[in-house]
Biotite code that builds the C-alpha atoms (Angstrom):
import biotite.structure as struc

atoms = struc.array([
    struc.Atom([-0.060, 0.123, 0.331], chain_id="A", res_id=1, res_name="MET", atom_name="CA", element="C"),
    struc.Atom([2.935, 2.198, 0.794], chain_id="A", res_id=2, res_name="LYS", atom_name="CA", element="C"),
    struc.Atom([4.100, 1.403, -2.490], chain_id="A", res_id=3, res_name="GLN", atom_name="CA", element="C"),
    struc.Atom([1.359, 2.810, -4.220], chain_id="A", res_id=4, res_name="ILE", atom_name="CA", element="C"),
    struc.Atom([0.753, 5.850, -2.211], chain_id="A", res_id=5, res_name="VAL", atom_name="CA", element="C"),
    struc.Atom([4.724, 6.792, -3.018], chain_id="A", res_id=6, res_name="LEU", atom_name="CA", element="C"),
    struc.Atom([3.812, 5.377, -6.782], chain_id="A", res_id=7, res_name="PHE", atom_name="CA", element="C"),
    struc.Atom([1.131, 8.200, -7.425], chain_id="A", res_id=8, res_name="ILE", atom_name="CA", element="C"),
    struc.Atom([3.063, 11.164, -6.710], chain_id="A", res_id=9, res_name="PRO", atom_name="CA", element="C"),
    struc.Atom([5.789, 10.013, -9.255], chain_id="A", res_id=10, res_name="LEU", atom_name="CA", element="C"),
    struc.Atom([3.482, 9.472, -11.663], chain_id="A", res_id=11, res_name="ILE", atom_name="CA", element="C"),
    struc.Atom([2.037, 13.058, -11.192], chain_id="A", res_id=12, res_name="ALA", atom_name="CA", element="C"),
    struc.Atom([5.176, 14.427, -11.143], chain_id="A", res_id=13, res_name="LEU", atom_name="CA", element="C"),
    struc.Atom([6.164, 12.900, -14.487], chain_id="A", res_id=14, res_name="TRP", atom_name="CA", element="C"),
    struc.Atom([3.256, 14.274, -15.916], chain_id="A", res_id=15, res_name="LEU", atom_name="CA", element="C"),
    struc.Atom([3.537, 17.551, -15.014], chain_id="A", res_id=16, res_name="ILE", atom_name="CA", element="C"),
    struc.Atom([7.330, 17.842, -16.166], chain_id="A", res_id=17, res_name="SER", atom_name="CA", element="C"),
    struc.Atom([6.496, 16.101, -19.562], chain_id="A", res_id=18, res_name="CYS", atom_name="CA", element="C"),
    struc.Atom([3.513, 18.941, -19.911], chain_id="A", res_id=19, res_name="THR", atom_name="CA", element="C"),
    struc.Atom([5.940, 21.404, -18.712], chain_id="A", res_id=20, res_name="ASN", atom_name="CA", element="C"),
    struc.Atom([8.358, 20.290, -21.419], chain_id="A", res_id=21, res_name="LYS", atom_name="CA", element="C"),
    struc.Atom([6.131, 20.240, -24.291], chain_id="A", res_id=22, res_name="THR", atom_name="CA", element="C"),
    struc.Atom([4.729, 24.209, -23.513], chain_id="A", res_id=23, res_name="GLU", atom_name="CA", element="C"),
    struc.Atom([8.390, 25.522, -22.919], chain_id="A", res_id=24, res_name="ALA", atom_name="CA", element="C"),
    struc.Atom([9.269, 23.783, -26.622], chain_id="A", res_id=25, res_name="LYS", atom_name="CA", element="C"),
    struc.Atom([6.009, 25.662, -27.638], chain_id="A", res_id=26, res_name="ASN", atom_name="CA", element="C"),
    struc.Atom([7.147, 28.693, -25.894], chain_id="A", res_id=27, res_name="GLN", atom_name="CA", element="C"),
    struc.Atom([10.541, 27.740, -27.781], chain_id="A", res_id=28, res_name="MET", atom_name="CA", element="C"),
    struc.Atom([8.885, 27.755, -31.053], chain_id="A", res_id=29, res_name="LYS", atom_name="CA", element="C"),
    struc.Atom([6.720, 31.019, -30.718], chain_id="A", res_id=30, res_name="GLU", atom_name="CA", element="C"),
    struc.Atom([9.849, 33.156, -30.013], chain_id="A", res_id=31, res_name="ILE", atom_name="CA", element="C"),
    struc.Atom([12.030, 31.614, -33.140], chain_id="A", res_id=32, res_name="THR", atom_name="CA", element="C"),
    struc.Atom([8.943, 32.674, -35.174], chain_id="A", res_id=33, res_name="LYS", atom_name="CA", element="C"),
    struc.Atom([9.061, 35.969, -33.855], chain_id="A", res_id=34, res_name="LYS", atom_name="CA", element="C"),
    struc.Atom([12.646, 36.435, -34.329], chain_id="A", res_id=35, res_name="GLU", atom_name="CA", element="C"),
    struc.Atom([12.636, 34.953, -38.194], chain_id="A", res_id=36, res_name="ASN", atom_name="CA", element="C"),
    struc.Atom([10.003, 37.822, -39.259], chain_id="A", res_id=37, res_name="LYS", atom_name="CA", element="C"),
    struc.Atom([11.387, 40.676, -40.792], chain_id="A", res_id=38, res_name="MET", atom_name="CA", element="C"),
    struc.Atom([11.522, 43.838, -39.207], chain_id="A", res_id=39, res_name="LYS", atom_name="CA", element="C"),
    struc.Atom([11.909, 47.432, -40.712], chain_id="A", res_id=40, res_name="THR", atom_name="CA", element="C"),
    struc.Atom([15.386, 48.607, -41.244], chain_id="A", res_id=41, res_name="LEU", atom_name="CA", element="C"),
    struc.Atom([17.101, 52.290, -40.337], chain_id="A", res_id=42, res_name="GLN", atom_name="CA", element="C"),
    struc.Atom([19.281, 53.809, -43.134], chain_id="A", res_id=43, res_name="LEU", atom_name="CA", element="C"),
    struc.Atom([22.066, 56.288, -42.636], chain_id="A", res_id=44, res_name="THR", atom_name="CA", element="C"),
    struc.Atom([23.154, 57.822, -45.513], chain_id="A", res_id=45, res_name="LYS", atom_name="CA", element="C"),
    struc.Atom([26.181, 55.713, -45.473], chain_id="A", res_id=46, res_name="ALA", atom_name="CA", element="C"),
    struc.Atom([23.771, 52.693, -45.758], chain_id="A", res_id=47, res_name="ASP", atom_name="CA", element="C"),
    struc.Atom([21.313, 54.813, -47.901], chain_id="A", res_id=48, res_name="PHE", atom_name="CA", element="C"),
    struc.Atom([24.266, 54.879, -50.866], chain_id="A", res_id=49, res_name="LEU", atom_name="CA", element="C"),
    struc.Atom([25.523, 51.218, -50.266], chain_id="A", res_id=50, res_name="SER", atom_name="CA", element="C"),
    struc.Atom([22.238, 49.609, -50.105], chain_id="A", res_id=51, res_name="LYS", atom_name="CA", element="C"),
    struc.Atom([19.696, 51.777, -52.421], chain_id="A", res_id=52, res_name="VAL", atom_name="CA", element="C"),
    struc.Atom([21.345, 54.081, -54.550], chain_id="A", res_id=53, res_name="ALA", atom_name="CA", element="C"),
    struc.Atom([24.299, 55.929, -54.840], chain_id="A", res_id=54, res_name="ASN", atom_name="CA", element="C"),
    struc.Atom([23.418, 59.622, -55.638], chain_id="A", res_id=55, res_name="PHE", atom_name="CA", element="C"),
    struc.Atom([26.627, 60.820, -55.314], chain_id="A", res_id=56, res_name="GLU", atom_name="CA", element="C"),
    struc.Atom([28.792, 58.836, -58.112], chain_id="A", res_id=57, res_name="THR", atom_name="CA", element="C"),
    struc.Atom([25.108, 58.217, -60.480], chain_id="A", res_id=58, res_name="ASN", atom_name="CA", element="C"),
    struc.Atom([23.134, 60.815, -61.941], chain_id="A", res_id=59, res_name="SER", atom_name="CA", element="C"),
    struc.Atom([20.707, 58.650, -62.883], chain_id="A", res_id=60, res_name="GLU", atom_name="CA", element="C"),
    struc.Atom([18.269, 56.741, -60.566], chain_id="A", res_id=61, res_name="TRP", atom_name="CA", element="C"),
    struc.Atom([19.739, 53.095, -60.069], chain_id="A", res_id=62, res_name="GLN", atom_name="CA", element="C"),
    struc.Atom([18.617, 50.605, -57.523], chain_id="A", res_id=63, res_name="TYR", atom_name="CA", element="C"),
    struc.Atom([20.839, 48.687, -55.753], chain_id="A", res_id=64, res_name="LEU", atom_name="CA", element="C"),
    struc.Atom([18.841, 46.560, -54.041], chain_id="A", res_id=65, res_name="GLY", atom_name="CA", element="C"),
    struc.Atom([18.095, 42.863, -54.460], chain_id="A", res_id=66, res_name="ASP", atom_name="CA", element="C"),
    struc.Atom([14.278, 42.963, -53.957], chain_id="A", res_id=67, res_name="LYS", atom_name="CA", element="C"),
    struc.Atom([11.716, 45.812, -54.117], chain_id="A", res_id=68, res_name="PRO", atom_name="CA", element="C"),
    struc.Atom([11.686, 48.542, -50.931], chain_id="A", res_id=69, res_name="ALA", atom_name="CA", element="C"),
    struc.Atom([9.506, 51.098, -49.123], chain_id="A", res_id=70, res_name="LEU", atom_name="CA", element="C"),
    struc.Atom([11.472, 53.647, -47.131], chain_id="A", res_id=71, res_name="ILE", atom_name="CA", element="C"),
    struc.Atom([9.922, 55.752, -44.721], chain_id="A", res_id=72, res_name="ASP", atom_name="CA", element="C"),
    struc.Atom([11.012, 59.301, -44.044], chain_id="A", res_id=73, res_name="PHE", atom_name="CA", element="C"),
    struc.Atom([10.094, 60.460, -40.506], chain_id="A", res_id=74, res_name="TYR", atom_name="CA", element="C"),
    struc.Atom([10.814, 62.076, -37.756], chain_id="A", res_id=75, res_name="ALA", atom_name="CA", element="C"),
    struc.Atom([10.628, 61.099, -33.571], chain_id="A", res_id=76, res_name="ASP", atom_name="CA", element="C"),
    struc.Atom([8.351, 64.045, -32.841], chain_id="A", res_id=77, res_name="TRP", atom_name="CA", element="C"),
    struc.Atom([5.691, 63.542, -35.762], chain_id="A", res_id=78, res_name="CYS", atom_name="CA", element="C"),
    struc.Atom([2.628, 62.062, -34.724], chain_id="A", res_id=79, res_name="GLY", atom_name="CA", element="C"),
    struc.Atom([1.363, 60.597, -37.893], chain_id="A", res_id=80, res_name="PRO", atom_name="CA", element="C"),
    struc.Atom([5.162, 59.170, -38.083], chain_id="A", res_id=81, res_name="CYS", atom_name="CA", element="C"),
    struc.Atom([4.926, 57.506, -35.051], chain_id="A", res_id=82, res_name="LYS", atom_name="CA", element="C"),
    struc.Atom([0.843, 56.615, -36.111], chain_id="A", res_id=83, res_name="ALA", atom_name="CA", element="C"),
    struc.Atom([2.218, 54.890, -39.213], chain_id="A", res_id=84, res_name="ILE", atom_name="CA", element="C"),
    struc.Atom([5.580, 53.192, -37.434], chain_id="A", res_id=85, res_name="ALA", atom_name="CA", element="C"),
    struc.Atom([3.582, 49.967, -35.996], chain_id="A", res_id=86, res_name="PRO", atom_name="CA", element="C"),
    struc.Atom([2.049, 49.645, -39.370], chain_id="A", res_id=87, res_name="ILE", atom_name="CA", element="C"),
    struc.Atom([5.195, 49.513, -41.018], chain_id="A", res_id=88, res_name="LEU", atom_name="CA", element="C"),
    struc.Atom([6.632, 46.976, -38.606], chain_id="A", res_id=89, res_name="GLU", atom_name="CA", element="C"),
    struc.Atom([3.512, 44.787, -39.021], chain_id="A", res_id=90, res_name="GLU", atom_name="CA", element="C"),
    struc.Atom([3.990, 44.609, -42.921], chain_id="A", res_id=91, res_name="LEU", atom_name="CA", element="C"),
    struc.Atom([7.705, 44.002, -43.052], chain_id="A", res_id=92, res_name="ALA", atom_name="CA", element="C"),
    struc.Atom([6.531, 40.919, -40.434], chain_id="A", res_id=93, res_name="ALA", atom_name="CA", element="C"),
    struc.Atom([3.680, 40.014, -43.319], chain_id="A", res_id=94, res_name="GLU", atom_name="CA", element="C"),
    struc.Atom([5.690, 40.683, -46.404], chain_id="A", res_id=95, res_name="TYR", atom_name="CA", element="C"),
    struc.Atom([9.310, 38.678, -44.796], chain_id="A", res_id=96, res_name="GLY", atom_name="CA", element="C"),
    struc.Atom([11.655, 38.660, -46.995], chain_id="A", res_id=97, res_name="ASP", atom_name="CA", element="C"),
    struc.Atom([9.732, 39.729, -50.444], chain_id="A", res_id=98, res_name="ARG", atom_name="CA", element="C"),
    struc.Atom([10.652, 43.270, -49.830], chain_id="A", res_id=99, res_name="ILE", atom_name="CA", element="C"),
    struc.Atom([12.750, 45.839, -47.539], chain_id="A", res_id=100, res_name="TYR", atom_name="CA", element="C"),
    struc.Atom([11.007, 48.232, -45.501], chain_id="A", res_id=101, res_name="ILE", atom_name="CA", element="C"),
    struc.Atom([13.774, 51.104, -44.376], chain_id="A", res_id=102, res_name="TYR", atom_name="CA", element="C"),
    struc.Atom([13.351, 53.851, -42.261], chain_id="A", res_id=103, res_name="LYS", atom_name="CA", element="C"),
    struc.Atom([15.302, 57.245, -42.796], chain_id="A", res_id=104, res_name="VAL", atom_name="CA", element="C"),
    struc.Atom([14.982, 59.737, -39.607], chain_id="A", res_id=105, res_name="ASN", atom_name="CA", element="C"),
    struc.Atom([15.317, 63.071, -41.300], chain_id="A", res_id=106, res_name="THR", atom_name="CA", element="C"),
    struc.Atom([15.788, 64.924, -38.215], chain_id="A", res_id=107, res_name="GLU", atom_name="CA", element="C"),
    struc.Atom([19.655, 62.790, -38.179], chain_id="A", res_id=108, res_name="THR", atom_name="CA", element="C"),
    struc.Atom([19.546, 62.496, -42.052], chain_id="A", res_id=109, res_name="GLU", atom_name="CA", element="C"),
    struc.Atom([18.692, 65.693, -43.036], chain_id="A", res_id=110, res_name="SER", atom_name="CA", element="C"),
    struc.Atom([20.875, 65.518, -46.212], chain_id="A", res_id=111, res_name="GLU", atom_name="CA", element="C"),
    struc.Atom([18.962, 62.552, -47.565], chain_id="A", res_id=112, res_name="LEU", atom_name="CA", element="C"),
    struc.Atom([15.755, 64.146, -46.782], chain_id="A", res_id=113, res_name="ALA", atom_name="CA", element="C"),
    struc.Atom([17.162, 67.261, -49.064], chain_id="A", res_id=114, res_name="THR", atom_name="CA", element="C"),
    struc.Atom([18.006, 64.790, -51.670], chain_id="A", res_id=115, res_name="VAL", atom_name="CA", element="C"),
    struc.Atom([14.588, 63.751, -51.945], chain_id="A", res_id=116, res_name="PHE", atom_name="CA", element="C"),
    struc.Atom([12.627, 66.714, -51.387], chain_id="A", res_id=117, res_name="GLY", atom_name="CA", element="C"),
    struc.Atom([10.815, 65.718, -48.488], chain_id="A", res_id=118, res_name="ILE", atom_name="CA", element="C"),
    struc.Atom([8.914, 68.810, -46.936], chain_id="A", res_id=119, res_name="ARG", atom_name="CA", element="C"),
    struc.Atom([6.359, 66.637, -45.157], chain_id="A", res_id=120, res_name="SER", atom_name="CA", element="C"),
    struc.Atom([6.646, 63.829, -42.906], chain_id="A", res_id=121, res_name="ILE", atom_name="CA", element="C"),
    struc.Atom([5.817, 60.879, -43.604], chain_id="A", res_id=122, res_name="PRO", atom_name="CA", element="C"),
    struc.Atom([6.909, 60.241, -46.768], chain_id="A", res_id=123, res_name="SER", atom_name="CA", element="C"),
    struc.Atom([6.847, 56.933, -48.340], chain_id="A", res_id=124, res_name="LEU", atom_name="CA", element="C"),
    struc.Atom([9.291, 56.070, -51.367], chain_id="A", res_id=125, res_name="LEU", atom_name="CA", element="C"),
    struc.Atom([8.259, 52.736, -52.867], chain_id="A", res_id=126, res_name="PHE", atom_name="CA", element="C"),
    struc.Atom([11.261, 51.917, -54.984], chain_id="A", res_id=127, res_name="ILE", atom_name="CA", element="C"),
    struc.Atom([10.513, 48.552, -57.523], chain_id="A", res_id=128, res_name="PRO", atom_name="CA", element="C"),
    struc.Atom([12.979, 46.695, -59.295], chain_id="A", res_id=129, res_name="MET", atom_name="CA", element="C"),
    struc.Atom([12.637, 48.192, -61.832], chain_id="A", res_id=130, res_name="ASN", atom_name="CA", element="C"),
    struc.Atom([10.947, 51.580, -62.940], chain_id="A", res_id=131, res_name="GLY", atom_name="CA", element="C"),
    struc.Atom([11.417, 54.699, -61.050], chain_id="A", res_id=132, res_name="GLN", atom_name="CA", element="C"),
    struc.Atom([10.849, 55.308, -57.593], chain_id="A", res_id=133, res_name="PRO", atom_name="CA", element="C"),
    struc.Atom([7.619, 56.969, -56.316], chain_id="A", res_id=134, res_name="GLN", atom_name="CA", element="C"),
    struc.Atom([6.706, 59.041, -53.290], chain_id="A", res_id=135, res_name="MET", atom_name="CA", element="C"),
    struc.Atom([3.871, 59.213, -51.372], chain_id="A", res_id=136, res_name="ALA", atom_name="CA", element="C"),
    struc.Atom([3.195, 61.597, -48.907], chain_id="A", res_id=137, res_name="ALA", atom_name="CA", element="C"),
    struc.Atom([0.937, 61.307, -45.585], chain_id="A", res_id=138, res_name="GLY", atom_name="CA", element="C"),
    struc.Atom([0.417, 58.245, -43.149], chain_id="A", res_id=139, res_name="ALA", atom_name="CA", element="C"),
    struc.Atom([-1.411, 55.966, -45.272], chain_id="A", res_id=140, res_name="LEU", atom_name="CA", element="C"),
    struc.Atom([-3.988, 53.277, -43.953], chain_id="A", res_id=141, res_name="PRO", atom_name="CA", element="C"),
    struc.Atom([-2.734, 49.851, -43.603], chain_id="A", res_id=142, res_name="LYS", atom_name="CA", element="C"),
    struc.Atom([-4.712, 48.671, -46.454], chain_id="A", res_id=143, res_name="GLN", atom_name="CA", element="C"),
    struc.Atom([-3.718, 51.132, -49.047], chain_id="A", res_id=144, res_name="GLN", atom_name="CA", element="C"),
    struc.Atom([-0.086, 50.648, -48.125], chain_id="A", res_id=145, res_name="LEU", atom_name="CA", element="C"),
    struc.Atom([-0.391, 46.756, -49.001], chain_id="A", res_id=146, res_name="LYS", atom_name="CA", element="C"),
    struc.Atom([-2.193, 47.694, -52.080], chain_id="A", res_id=147, res_name="GLU", atom_name="CA", element="C"),
    struc.Atom([0.730, 49.835, -53.017], chain_id="A", res_id=148, res_name="ALA", atom_name="CA", element="C"),
    struc.Atom([3.416, 47.032, -51.710], chain_id="A", res_id=149, res_name="ILE", atom_name="CA", element="C"),
    struc.Atom([1.039, 44.553, -54.417], chain_id="A", res_id=150, res_name="ASP", atom_name="CA", element="C"),
    struc.Atom([0.681, 46.710, -57.165], chain_id="A", res_id=151, res_name="ASN", atom_name="CA", element="C"),
    struc.Atom([3.917, 49.134, -57.353], chain_id="A", res_id=152, res_name="VAL", atom_name="CA", element="C"),
    struc.Atom([6.387, 46.734, -55.854], chain_id="A", res_id=153, res_name="LEU", atom_name="CA", element="C"),
    struc.Atom([5.680, 43.131, -56.052], chain_id="A", res_id=154, res_name="LEU", atom_name="CA", element="C"),
    struc.Atom([3.166, 43.946, -59.386], chain_id="A", res_id=155, res_name="LYS", atom_name="CA", element="C"),
    struc.Atom([0.812, 41.556, -58.391], chain_id="A", res_id=156, res_name="GLU", atom_name="CA", element="C"),
])
């Protein structure tokens, strides 16, 4: 009888430990999934010249990237910029490695803002693999951004 009484708690402990291992594995899978999702990438002038277009050496537009890109020209103090930032993060995760979503802080990268004639923020530059980039001003709703990405960048 004593053996049975001791045996039951051991079985319960074993079942709990198995459940916890399964839960831990599931949590690790979720963390891995979140880590694999793309995020928006901050661009400096040097990054822009090497990854997007070198406007200092080329007078004509020549995109240097290996997939389409969307560049958000923003400032930290800008309300609409703050409103669109989480939407861009969501889109970066949704589109994954199909496009780049870059961010350029117009306060710290004023030369880039000047080169592109940024007068209001947020301003979004859509860069397809072929053809000329297209600019849009203002904080567009997520659905409009998705349509622009699909139609301008991915041509779906």
